[in-house]
C-alpha positions in Angstrom: -27.2 2.1 -15.3 -24.2 -0.1 -15.9 -24.4 -3.3 -18.0 -21.9 -6.1 -17.3 -21.2 -9.1 -19.4 -18.9 -11.9 -18.4 -17.0 -14.3 -20.7 -14.2 -16.8 -20.6 -15.7 -19.6 -18.5 -15.4 -23.2 -19.4 -14.3 -26.7 -18.4 -10.7 -27.1 -17.2 -8.8 -29.8 -15.3 -7.6 -29.3 -11.8 -4.3 -27.4 -11.8 -5.2 -25.5 -15.0 -5.9 -21.9 -15.7 -8.7 -19.7 -17.0 -9.1 -16.0 -17.6 -12.5 -14.4 -17.1 -13.4 -11.1 -18.7 -16.1 -8.6 -17.8 -17.1 -5.9 -20.3 -18.8 -2.9 -18.7 -20.9 -0.5 -20.7 -23.4 2.3 -20.0 -22.8 4.7 -17.1 -19.5 3.2 -16.2 -18.3 6.5 -14.7 -20.8 6.0 -11.9 -19.1 2.8 -10.6 -17.0 3.2 -7.5 -15.8 -0.4 -7.3 -16.0 -3.7 -9.2 -15.4 -7.3 -8.3 -15.9 -10.9 -9.0 -18.2 -13.2 -7.1 -19.1 -16.8 -7.5 -21.9 -19.1 -6.6 -21.7 -22.9 -6.4 -24.7 -25.1 -6.4 -26.5 -25.0 -3.1 -24.4 -22.3 -1.8 -24.7 -18.5 -1.4 -22.9 -16.1 -3.7 -19.5 -15.3 -2.3 -16.9 -12.5 -2.9 -13.8 -13.6 -4.8 -11.9 -10.5 -5.7 -12.4 -6.7 -6.1 -11.0 -3.2 -6.3 -11.9 0.4 -6.1 -11.4 2.5 -9.2 -9.9 5.3 -7.1 -7.1 3.3 -5.7 -4.6 0.6 -6.7 -5.7 -1.7 -3.9 -7.1 -5.1 -4.7 -8.9 -7.5 -2.4 -9.2 -11.3 -2.4 -11.0 -14.0 -0.6 -8.6 -16.1 1.5 -9.6 -19.2 -0.6 -8.2 -17.7 -3.8 -5.2 -15.6 -2.6 -2.1 -16.4 -4.4 -4.0 -18.2 -7.2 -6.4 -15.6 -8.6 -5.5 -12.1 -9.9 -8.0 -9.3 -10.6 -7.0 -6.7 -13.1 -8.5 -3.9 -15.2 -8.2 -2.0 -18.4 -9.6 1.5 -17.7 -9.5 2.5 -21.3 -11.6 -0.5 -22.5 -13.9 -0.7 -19.4 -12.8 -4.2 -18.9 -12.1 -6.2 -15.7 -10.3 -9.6 -15.7 -9.9 -12.5 -13.4 -6.9 -14.6 -14.0 -7.4 -18.0 -12.3 -4.4 -20.3 -11.8 -4.0 -23.6 -10.0 -7.7 -24.2 -10.2 -9.3 -26.7 -7.9 -12.6 -28.6 -8.1 -13.9 -26.5 -5.3 -13.6 -23.4 -7.6 -16.4 -24.8 -9.7 -19.2 -22.2 -9.7 -21.0 -19.6 -11.8 -18.8 -16.5 -11.7 -20.4 -13.1 -11.7 -19.0 -9.6 -12.3 -20.4 -7.0 -10.1 -20.3 -3.2 -9.7 -21.0 -0.7 -6.9 -22.9 2.2 -8.5 -25.3 3.7 -6.0 -24.5 2.9 -2.4 -20.8 2.7 -1.5 -20.0 -0.8 -0.3 -23.0 -2.4 -2.0 -22.8 -4.3 -5.2 -26.0 -3.4 -7.2 -25.2 -4.2 -10.8 -24.5 -7.8 -12.0 -23.7 -9.6 -15.2 -25.5 -12.9 -16.1 -22.5 -15.0 -15.0 -20.2 -17.5 -16.7 -19.8 -21.1 -15.7 -16.5 -22.4 -14.5 -16.1 -26.2 -14.0 -12.9 -27.7 -12.7 -12.6 -31.5 -13.1 -10.5 -33.6 -10.7 
């Protein structure tokens, strides 16, 4: 089992930046991919950014391309999400997720961190 813990959320003005961190522990070697998701009030959880450990490819939702960057530190089992040019519509709880059992399915989640962007 993999444990994930997010940090770095907070309140920021529109146009500002935040960096989220995700610390992974446990059976991290069993993860095939990791990513960031978000859920705004009244909306479904949506994919934000992700990567597969075996490749250098990264993937982004259209809504964040050019503003958000996902990165990782393999040695520290850390995943980051650098968020620039934040907009009020980026306000959400951000979750770190991992694919551990079924390829293509995120089945491990952190508790989430709140990001609020004021206009």
